[in-house]
N, C-alpha and C positions, 0 to 999 in steps of 0.2 A: 495451084491446081487450074487447069483450063476448064472452065465450067462447062464448056459446049460439049467436050468429049469425055470428061470424068477422068482425064488422064493427067498425071503430074507432068509440069513442064520440065525439060532437062536443066539440070543445074550446071553451070560450067565448074569445072574442076579448079583447084587452085593453079594459079598462073605458076609456070615453071619458071624458076630463075635459071639465067646461064650457068652452066658448070664452071669450075675453076679453070679448066684447060681453055675454054672458050674465052673466058675472061682474060687469062695470061696472054692470049694470042690476038685479042682485038687490038685495033691500031692505036686507040688512044691509050693502052697500057703498054702495048709492044714498043711504040716508037721512043717515049722516055727510057724504057727499060734498056733498050738497044744503046742509047747515048751513054747511059751508066755503065753498061759492060763494055763500052769502047773505051771509055776513061779508066775505069778500075782494071779491066783486063790488061790494058797497057801498062799501067803502073805495075802490075803483079808480073807481068812478063819481063820487064826491065829489072825488078828486084830478083825475079827467081832465075832468070836466063841471061841477064846482061853481060855477064863476064863470058859465057860461052858464045854470045854474039858478036861481042866485041873482039874475041880472040878467033873468030870466024870458026869455031867448032860446030859440030852438029848439036842440034836441039831436037828434044822429043816433041814431035808434032802435036801428039795427043795431049801432052801437058800444056802446050802453048794455046791450043783450043779450049781446053777446060778453064783456063785463066779467063776466058771471055764467057763461057756457057755458065759457069757457075754464078757470077755477078748477075748475069740476066735473069736466070731463074730466081735467085733471092730477090731481085727487084720487081720483077713482074708477079711473083707469087704474093709478096707483100701489097703491092697495090691492088691485085684482085681480091686479095682477102679484105682489105678495107673497102673495096667496091662493094662486095657482097655485104659485108656488115652495114654499110650504108643503105644498100637497098633493102634489107631487112628491118632497118630502122633502130639498129643497136647503137 
């Protein structure tokens, strides 16, 4: 209490931790996740679409893109979850 005014002092609320999306997109998590996605996505595209590429047939660009997006999401989510747990003290 502030004794001069008889009013309680404001108490700061709990400090908000950044959300998972914010953590997943922060540079120190996104940069390594992009590297993982580049390597894993390339391997997946060679395995899944190699024959079509070598024979110069058309490939589904959606599937090609998803071979990069999915590894990025997995790597960045895993790193963000670990960061959030570390910040909580688990």
